[in-house]
C-alpha positions as CSV (number, residue, x, y, z in Angstrom):
1,L,21.5,17.8,-15.8
2,V,23.2,14.7,-14.3
3,M,21.6,14.0,-11.5
4,P,18.5,13.7,-10.4
5,L,18.2,10.4,-12.9
6,N,15.3,10.2,-15.1
7,G,12.6,8.3,-13.5
8,Q,14.2,8.3,-10.0
9,I,12.2,7.7,-6.9
10,L,13.5,10.3,-3.6
11,T,12.9,9.5,-0.4
12,G,15.2,12.0,1.6
13,P,17.1,15.3,1.0
14,F,18.8,15.1,-2.6
15,T,21.1,17.4,-4.4
16,V,20.3,18.6,-8.4
17,R,24.0,18.1,-10.0
18,V,24.2,20.1,-13.4
19,A,27.5,19.9,-15.5
20,A,28.2,23.4,-17.3
21,A,30.9,25.0,-19.3
22,D,31.7,27.7,-21.5
23,H,34.6,28.7,-23.6
24,I,34.1,32.5,-22.2
25,G,32.8,30.7,-18.5
26,I,29.6,30.4,-17.0
27,A,27.7,33.3,-15.5
28,T,24.7,31.8,-13.5
29,V,23.3,28.6,-13.7
30,L,19.7,28.0,-12.7
31,V,17.2,25.4,-11.8
32,T,13.5,24.8,-12.1
33,I,11.3,22.4,-10.3
34,T,8.2,21.7,-11.1
35,R,5.2,19.9,-10.1
36,G,3.3,17.2,-12.0
37,P,1.3,15.7,-13.3
38,G,2.7,14.7,-16.6
39,P,1.0,15.3,-19.8
40,G,-0.4,18.9,-19.4
41,W,1.9,20.3,-16.7
42,S,0.4,23.3,-14.5
43,A,3.8,24.7,-15.0
44,T,3.6,25.8,-11.3
45,T,7.3,26.9,-10.5
46,I,8.2,25.5,-7.4
47,T,11.5,26.2,-6.9
48,L,13.8,28.9,-9.1
49,A,17.1,29.0,-7.7
50,A,20.8,29.5,-8.8
51,A,23.0,26.4,-8.6
52,Q,26.2,27.1,-7.0
53,L,29.6,25.6,-8.2
54,N,31.3,22.6,-6.5
55,A,35.1,22.7,-7.0
56,T,35.4,19.1,-5.2
57,S,32.6,17.8,-7.6
58,G,32.7,20.2,-10.5
59,Y,29.2,20.4,-10.7
60,Y,26.7,23.0,-10.4
61,E,25.0,22.2,-7.3
62,L,21.4,22.7,-5.9
63,E,20.3,20.9,-2.4
64,V,16.7,20.1,-1.8
65,E,14.8,19.2,1.1
66,P,11.8,17.1,0.0
67,A,9.9,18.4,2.5
68,V,9.3,21.9,1.4
69,L,8.0,20.4,-2.0
70,G,6.0,17.2,-0.7
71,D,5.4,13.8,-2.2
72,G,4.6,13.6,-5.8
73,L,6.0,14.0,-9.2
74,Y,8.3,16.4,-10.3
75,R,10.1,17.7,-13.6
76,A,13.8,19.3,-13.3
77,E,14.8,22.0,-16.2
78,A,18.7,23.6,-16.1
79,F,19.6,27.1,-17.7
80,A,23.2,28.4,-18.4
81,Y,24.2,31.1,-19.1
82,D,27.6,32.3,-20.1
83,L,29.4,35.7,-19.6
84,A,27.5,36.9,-22.5
85,L,24.1,36.1,-21.2
86,V,23.7,33.2,-23.8
87,E,21.2,30.8,-22.7
88,Q,21.6,26.8,-22.7
89,A,18.9,24.5,-21.4
90,A,19.4,21.0,-20.6
91,L,17.0,18.4,-21.8
92,D,14.7,18.2,-18.7
93,I,14.0,14.9,-16.2
94,E,10.9,13.9,-14.2
95,F,11.3,12.5,-10.9
96,V,9.1,11.2,-7.8
97,I,9.7,12.6,-4.6
98,D,8.2,9.4,-2.3
99,T,8.5,10.1,1.6
100,Q,5.7,9.2,3.1
101,P,3.7,5.5,3.0
102,P,0.9,4.3,1.4
103,V,-2.8,5.2,2.8
104,L,-4.8,2.1,2.9
105,E,-8.0,1.3,2.7
106,V,-9.5,-2.2,3.5
107,S,-13.4,-2.3,2.3
108,A,-13.6,-5.9,2.7
109,P,-13.7,-8.3,5.2
110,Q,-14.6,-6.0,7.9
111,A,-14.0,-6.5,11.4
112,L,-15.6,-9.6,13.1
113,A,-17.1,-10.5,9.6
114,E,-18.3,-14.2,8.7
115,V,-16.4,-15.6,5.8
116,R,-16.8,-18.9,4.0
117,G,-16.1,-20.4,0.6
118,L,-14.3,-18.3,-2.1
119,Y,-13.7,-14.9,-0.8
120,T,-12.9,-11.9,-2.3
121,I,-10.5,-9.5,-0.4
122,V,-11.0,-5.8,-1.5
123,A,-8.7,-2.8,-0.9
124,S,-7.5,0.1,-2.3
125,A,-4.0,2.6,-1.8
126,T,-3.0,5.8,-2.7
127,D,0.6,7.1,-3.0
128,S,3.1,9.3,-4.8
129,S,4.6,6.3,-5.9
130,A,2.9,2.8,-7.9
131,V,2.1,0.6,-5.1
132,T,1.7,-3.8,-4.7
133,L,-1.1,-5.0,-3.0
134,E,-0.8,-8.2,-1.1
135,Y,-2.7,-10.2,1.8
136,K,-2.0,-13.1,4.2
137,I,-4.4,-15.4,6.3
138,D,-2.5,-15.7,9.7
139,N,1.2,-16.5,10.0
140,G,0.6,-17.6,6.2
141,G,2.7,-16.4,3.1
142,W,1.8,-13.2,1.5
143,Q,-0.4,-13.3,-1.6
144,P,-1.5,-10.8,-4.1
145,L,-4.7,-8.9,-3.8
146,D,-6.2,-10.0,-6.7
147,S,-6.4,-13.8,-5.6
148,I,-9.5,-15.0,-4.1
149,W,-8.9,-16.5,-0.8
150,A,-10.2,-20.0,-0.4
151,T,-11.5,-20.2,3.2
152,T,-11.7,-23.8,2.9
153,A,-8.1,-23.9,3.5
154,V,-8.0,-23.2,7.1
155,A,-10.2,-24.4,10.1
156,D,-13.3,-22.8,11.2
157,G,-13.1,-20.3,13.8
158,A,-11.3,-17.1,14.4
159,H,-8.3,-15.8,11.9
160,T,-6.5,-12.7,10.9
161,V,-6.1,-11.0,7.7
162,T,-3.3,-8.9,7.2
163,V,-3.3,-6.9,3.7
164,R,-0.4,-4.4,3.4
165,A,0.5,-1.9,0.7
166,V,4.2,-1.7,-0.7
167,D,5.3,1.5,-2.8
168,V,8.2,1.3,-5.2
169,A,10.5,3.3,-2.0
170,G,9.7,0.7,0.4
171,H,7.3,2.3,2.6
172,R,4.5,0.1,3.6
173,T,1.4,0.3,5.4
174,E,-0.2,-3.2,7.0
175,E,-3.9,-3.5,8.3
176,R,-5.1,-6.5,10.4
177,I,-9.0,-7.8,10.7
178,R,-10.4,-10.5,12.7
179,V,-12.3,-12.9,11.3
180,S,-14.8,-16.2,11.7
181,V,-14.6,-18.7,9.0
182,N,-17.5,-21.1,9.3
183,N,-17.6,-23.4,6.2
184,H,-19.0,-26.1,8.1
185,P,-22.5,-26.9,10.0
186,P,-22.0,-27.5,14.0
187,Y,-21.3,-31.2,15.5
188,L,-24.8,-32.4,16.8
189,Q,-25.6,-35.9,18.6
190,L,-28.7,-36.5,20.5
191,V,-27.3,-38.2,23.9
192,A,-31.1,-38.9,25.4
193,P,-33.2,-40.9,25.0
194,V,-31.6,-43.2,23.0
195,G,-33.2,-45.2,20.3
196,H,-36.5,-47.3,21.1
197,E,-35.7,-46.6,24.6
198,L,-39.3,-46.9,26.9
199,L,-39.9,-43.7,28.1
200,G,-42.7,-42.4,31.1
201,G,-43.3,-39.2,33.3
202,A,-41.4,-36.4,32.0
203,L,-39.2,-36.2,29.1
204,V,-36.0,-35.1,29.0
205,L,-34.0,-34.2,25.8
206,Q,-30.2,-34.3,26.0
207,S,-27.6,-33.5,22.9
208,A,-24.0,-32.9,22.8
209,C,-23.2,-29.8,20.2
210,S,-19.9,-28.0,19.0
211,D,-18.7,-25.9,16.9
212,A,-15.6,-23.7,16.1
213,N,-17.6,-20.7,15.9
214,G,-20.0,-21.3,18.9
215,V,-23.5,-22.7,19.3
216,E,-26.3,-20.3,19.1
217,R,-29.1,-21.9,20.0
218,V,-30.2,-25.8,19.9
219,V,-34.0,-26.9,19.0
220,Y,-36.1,-30.1,19.6
221,T,-38.9,-31.4,17.4
222,V,-40.7,-34.5,19.0
223,N,-42.9,-36.1,16.5
224,Y,-45.4,-39.1,17.6
């Protein structure tokens, strides 16, 4: 078996190539492709077909369309028969078909969540090949998913958390979540009355208050 290579990641149509020769001639070359998963193979043969000799390349070849097989781990085996029908099997190889992007699920944060302090972003992904999970805040650089987000490094207010999953074939899936960072209390200043002011009649209390995430309410307490 010349192609595909053992452990190769295939993302599109590919050719199985087999080198075979015999002093009395080759009658046929058969190729089997079996779906995984690795140890304890189910031995369910997906493809059993005769490879045709390509006079240009000199190999027996079988064209394979990944869409017919689907993404996943596979094992290929080749068997050559000479004109006396004596069989010779080639060493089998394993390969991965990966034509689809990962399926990404972000558990935390949820949309419009309020976050503070050290925050752990939680996500998972599934794919036919290995997946790398990363995140970034707004337009910042990508960070490994297992690194903790120090929310104090950004200003209070609205921010965008982007999580992405990238498989070894380069396919990627991204999800963006808007959150509110809230690490600081609101700004509050009592404007009226001023200290030691002599008051009479109706008492009017005024204050200046602001917060990056908005102010829900202001509560006044008067002691006398």
